[in-house]
C-alpha positions in Angstrom: 118.1 123.7 102.6 115.8 120.4 102.1 117.8 117.8 100.5 115.2 116.0 99.2 112.2 117.1 96.5 108.6 117.2 96.4 107.4 115.6 93.3 103.9 116.4 91.6 102.3 112.9 90.4 103.2 114.1 86.4 106.2 114.2 86.8 106.4 111.0 89.6 105.0 109.1 86.5 108.0 110.5 84.0 110.6 109.5 86.7 109.1 106.3 87.3 109.3 105.8 83.3 112.7 107.4 83.1 114.7 106.6 86.0 113.5 103.3 87.3 113.5 104.5 91.5 112.7 102.2 94.1 109.0 102.6 95.4 108.5 102.9 98.4 105.1 103.0 100.2 104.8 103.9 103.9 101.6 103.2 104.6 100.3 101.0 107.2 100.6 96.9 106.5 96.7 96.6 105.8 96.9 99.5 103.2 99.7 98.6 101.7 98.0 95.2 100.4 94.9 96.9 99.8 96.4 98.5 97.1 99.3 100.1 96.1 101.7 101.9 93.2 102.8 99.5 90.7 106.5 97.7 91.8 106.0 99.5 95.1 107.6 97.9 98.1 106.3 98.5 102.0 108.7 100.3 103.7 108.7 98.8 107.0 111.7 98.8 110.0 113.9 96.2 108.4 114.0 97.6 104.9 114.8 100.6 106.1 117.5 99.5 108.2 118.8 97.4 105.3 118.3 100.6 103.1 120.4 102.7 105.0 123.0 100.2 106.3 123.5 98.6 102.2 121.4 100.2 100.0 122.4 102.2 96.8 122.8 105.8 97.9 122.8 106.9 94.2 119.7 104.9 93.0 116.4 106.8 93.1 113.9 106.8 96.2 110.5 107.9 95.4 108.7 107.4 98.6 104.7 107.9 99.7 102.1 107.8 101.9 98.4 108.6 102.6 98.4 112.5 101.2 102.8 113.1 101.4 103.3 114.1 104.9 104.8 111.0 106.5 106.8 110.5 102.9 108.5 113.7 103.9 109.7 113.4 107.1 111.0 110.0 105.6 112.8 111.7 102.5 114.6 113.7 104.7 115.5 110.9 107.0 116.9 109.2 103.6 118.7 111.9 102.8 120.1 112.5 105.8 121.8 109.1 105.5 123.2 110.1 102.2 121.2 109.3 99.6 121.0 111.9 97.0 117.9 111.3 94.4 115.0 110.9 96.9 111.4 112.5 96.5 108.4 112.7 98.4 105.1 112.3 96.5 102.9 115.1 96.5 99.5 114.6 97.6 100.4 111.1 98.7 98.3 107.7 97.1 95.0 109.7 98.1 96.0 111.9 95.3 97.6 109.4 92.6 94.5 107.3 93.0 92.6 110.6 92.0 94.8 111.4 88.4 
């Protein structure tokens, strides 16, 4: 059973407005620097470790990558560490840009 949820772009926009999730961009650093979702943090190894050790497990996490595949693996990773409200953005940043 999947512990995280794949979320559509319209639902993600609603989640951002209502739940103020921590938005995590797991793309490569140069791509993050070129552009990312508003308020998104770049998910590097240090941040990943820090969230696992000290993160609020109840906080909503919205994770995205380029096309929505790598973010699924990370969503599963955080779910396995006890995070209860984890979302992977369907279509990733590429789809978001087309909206």
